[in-house]
C-alpha positions in Angstrom: 87.0 32.2 -14.4 89.2 30.7 -17.2 90.6 27.3 -16.5 94.0 28.6 -17.2 93.9 30.9 -14.2 92.1 28.8 -11.5 94.8 26.4 -10.4 97.7 28.8 -10.1 95.5 31.5 -8.4 94.4 28.8 -5.8 98.1 27.9 -5.2 98.8 31.6 -4.5 95.7 31.8 -2.2 94.0 34.3 -4.5 90.3 34.5 -5.0 88.9 31.7 -7.2 85.4 30.7 -8.3 85.9 27.2 -7.0 88.8 25.4 -5.3 90.6 22.7 -7.3 91.0 19.3 -5.6 93.8 16.9 -6.5 92.3 13.4 -7.3 95.4 11.2 -7.3 95.3 8.9 -10.3 98.5 8.0 -12.0 99.1 8.7 -15.7 95.5 8.4 -16.9 95.8 4.7 -16.7 92.1 4.3 -16.7 92.0 5.7 -20.3 91.9 3.3 -23.2 94.2 5.5 -25.2 96.9 5.2 -22.5 96.5 1.4 -22.3 96.9 1.2 -26.1 100.2 3.1 -25.9 101.4 1.0 -23.0 100.7 -2.2 -24.8 103.6 -1.6 -27.2 106.0 0.4 -25.0 107.6 -0.2 -21.6 107.1 2.3 -18.9 110.6 3.7 -19.2 110.3 3.8 -23.0 107.3 6.0 -22.6 109.0 8.3 -20.1 112.1 8.7 -22.3 110.2 9.4 -25.5 109.4 13.1 -25.4 106.6 13.0 -28.0 104.9 10.0 -26.3 105.3 11.5 -22.8 103.7 14.8 -24.0 100.9 12.8 -25.7 100.2 10.9 -22.5 100.3 14.1 -20.4 97.6 15.6 -22.7 95.2 12.6 -22.7 93.2 13.6 -19.5 93.3 17.3 -20.5 91.6 16.4 -23.8 89.0 14.1 -22.2 88.0 16.1 -19.1 87.7 19.7 -18.1 90.6 19.5 -15.5 92.4 22.6 -14.1 96.0 21.5 -14.7 98.1 18.9 -16.4 101.0 17.0 -14.8 103.9 15.9 -16.9 104.2 12.2 -17.6 107.3 11.0 -15.8 108.4 9.0 -12.7 109.9 10.0 -9.4 112.9 7.7 -9.9 114.1 9.2 -13.2 116.9 11.4 -11.6 118.3 8.3 -9.9 119.6 6.7 -13.2 122.3 9.4 -13.9 123.3 9.1 -10.2 124.4 5.5 -10.9 121.3 3.7 -9.7 120.1 0.9 -12.0 116.4 0.0 -11.9 113.6 -1.4 -14.0 109.8 -1.9 -13.6 108.4 -5.4 -13.2 104.8 -6.2 -14.1 102.6 -5.8 -11.0 105.5 -5.1 -8.6 106.7 -1.6 -9.5 110.3 -0.5 -9.6 113.1 -2.9 -8.7 116.6 -1.5 -8.1 119.4 -3.9 -8.9 122.2 -2.1 -7.0 120.7 -0.9 -3.7 122.6 1.5 -1.5 123.3 -0.1 1.8 126.8 1.1 2.9 129.0 4.2 3.2 131.0 2.9 0.2 127.7 2.7 -1.8 126.9 6.3 -0.8 130.3 7.5 -1.9 129.6 6.1 -5.4 126.5 8.3 -6.0 127.2 10.9 -8.7 125.7 14.4 -8.7 123.6 15.2 -11.8 123.0 18.0 -14.2 119.3 17.5 -14.9 119.0 19.8 -17.9 121.4 17.7 -19.9 121.3 14.2 -18.4 117.5 14.2 -18.4 117.0 16.1 -21.6 114.2 13.8 -22.7 112.0 15.1 -19.9 112.8 18.8 -20.6 111.9 18.3 -24.2 108.6 16.6 -23.2 107.8 19.7 -21.0 108.5 22.1 -23.9 106.3 20.0 -26.3 103.5 19.8 -23.8 103.6 23.6 -23.0 103.4 24.3 -26.8 100.4 21.9 -27.2 98.6 23.2 -24.2 98.8 26.7 -25.7 97.9 28.3 -22.3 94.8 26.1 -22.0 95.8 25.0 -18.5 99.1 25.2 -16.5 101.6 22.3 -16.5 102.9 20.8 -13.2 106.3 19.2 -12.8 107.3 16.9 -9.9 109.9 15.0 -8.1 110.2 12.5 -5.2 111.4 14.0 -1.9 114.9 13.1 -0.7 113.6 10.7 1.9 111.4 8.8 -0.5 114.2 8.5 -3.0 116.5 7.3 -0.2 114.1 4.7 0.9 113.8 3.4 -2.7 117.5 3.1 -3.3 118.2 1.6 0.1 115.4 -0.9 0.1 115.7 -1.8 -3.6 112.1 -1.1 -4.2 108.9 -0.6 -2.2 108.8 -1.7 1.4 106.4 -2.2 4.3 108.9 -1.8 7.2 111.8 0.2 5.8 114.2 -1.9 7.9 117.3 -1.3 5.7 116.5 2.4 5.6 116.2 2.8 9.3 119.2 0.5 10.0 121.4 2.9 7.9 119.7 5.9 9.5 120.3 4.8 13.1 123.6 3.0 12.7 125.4 5.3 10.4 123.9 8.8 10.8 126.8 10.6 9.3 126.6 8.5 6.1 122.8 9.0 6.1 123.0 12.8 6.2 125.7 12.7 3.5 123.4 10.7 1.2 120.3 12.9 2.0 122.3 16.0 1.3 123.3 14.6 -2.1 119.6 13.6 -2.8 118.4 17.1 -1.8 120.8 18.6 -4.3 119.6 16.2 -7.0 115.9 17.0 -6.3 116.7 20.8 -6.4 118.6 20.6 -9.7 115.9 18.3 -11.2 113.1 20.7 -10.3 115.0 23.8 -11.3 115.6 22.2 -14.7 111.9 21.5 -15.1 111.0 25.1 -14.2 113.5 26.4 -16.7 111.9 24.0 -19.3 108.5 25.6 -18.7 106.5 24.0 -15.9 104.4 26.5 -13.9 104.2 24.6 -10.6 106.1 21.7 -9.0 105.0 19.1 -6.5 107.4 17.2 -4.2 106.0 13.8 -3.3 107.2 12.3 0.0 105.4 9.0 -0.6 107.0 7.0 2.2 107.7 9.5 4.9 104.7 8.4 6.9 106.8 5.6 8.4 108.8 8.2 10.3 108.2 9.2 13.9 108.1 12.9 14.8 111.6 12.9 16.5 113.1 10.9 13.6 111.6 13.3 11.0 113.1 16.3 12.9 116.5 14.8 13.0 116.9 12.8 9.8 114.5 14.3 7.2 113.5 17.9 8.1 116.9 19.6 7.4 117.2 18.1 3.9 113.5 18.7 3.1 113.8 22.3 4.1 117.0 22.8 2.1 115.1 21.6 -1.0 112.1 23.9 -0.4 114.3 26.9 0.5 116.2 26.4 -2.8 112.9 26.7 -4.8 111.6 29.9 -3.1 110.5 32.7 -5.4 110.3 30.5 -8.5 106.9 28.9 -9.1 104.3 27.6 -6.6 105.5 24.5 -4.8 103.3 21.8 -3.5 104.5 19.6 -0.6 102.7 16.3 -0.3 103.6 13.9 2.5 101.6 10.7 2.3 100.2 9.1 5.4 101.9 11.8 7.5 99.1 13.5 9.4 101.1 13.2 12.6 103.9 15.2 10.9 101.7 17.9 9.4 103.1 20.9 11.4 106.7 19.8 10.6 105.8 19.2 6.9 104.4 22.7 6.7 107.5 24.2 8.4 109.8 22.4 6.0 108.2 24.4 3.2 105.7 24.6 0.4 103.2 27.1 -0.9 100.5 24.4 -0.8 100.5 21.6 1.8 98.8 18.4 0.5 97.0 16.0 2.8 95.6 12.5 2.1 92.2 11.0 3.0 93.4 10.2 6.6 93.5 13.9 7.5 90.4 16.1 7.8 90.9 19.3 5.7 89.3 21.6 8.3 91.6 20.3 11.0 94.6 20.5 8.7 93.9 24.2 8.1 93.9 24.9 11.9 97.2 23.0 12.4 99.0 24.5 9.4 
C-alpha cells in the first residue's frame, strides 16, 4: 500500500496493510538538522517563518519512511492575536506575561480570524503541501480549549492548576464565557488550516488529565463537543487527551474520528470502552 494512503485510510477505519502508530516526539528535535536551525533562530522565529517551518516539517519525512507529516507550529500560536503575550524560556517552556485571572481579563480577550492573523502558518502549510507532492498527508493541530485556558490562566505549565480551578469553581459564568471564546478560536484556527491544505487535524488536550469526571462533564465537555461538532464532515479529526484514561468514554463522546490514548491506557481495553 502506498504511504500516501495508509494514514488517512486508517483514520477512516478502512482496510490497511499495517496500522500507523503515533510516536510522540516534538519537532524532530533529535535531528542534527533541526538543532542547527534552532541554534540561530528562536522558537517563535522558526514558527513565524513559513519557509523555515516547512523545512523543519519535512526533516523527519526525508529521513524516515513515516506515514504522515505534522506541520511545525505550536499550540499557543492562536493566543497572540487574542491579546495574550508570551515567550519561550530556555528549559522552562512558554511563559505568559499577562495571565488571565479575572472576569475583566476575560472580557479583554479578542476573537481572531486565523486565516489573516496567522497567515505565516497558512503559508507554511501551502509550501509544505507543495513540497510533499502527495508523498504523505499533512496533519495540522491545535490545543484544546481547556489546555489553552490552563496556559493563559496559570501563566505557563503547572502541576496543580490551582488558578485554573479557582476560576472554574469560584466564577463558573466567567469560566464558560472564556471557554466558549477559546472553542471559537480553536474552531476558526483549525478551519483555516484545513482551508490552507492540511488533510487531517489533531486536537491536543495536554492538561485535561487533571480534571475529575464530574468537572470534565460540567466545565470542559460542552466546549470540547462544540469544537468537534464544528469540524464534522471536513477532514479526519484526532482527539488526544493526555493522562485522561479515566475520562476515555467522555473524551470519545465529545468527538473525534480517532481517539488517542497514551502509555497509561491499554489499547485493547480502550477499544472496548470506546
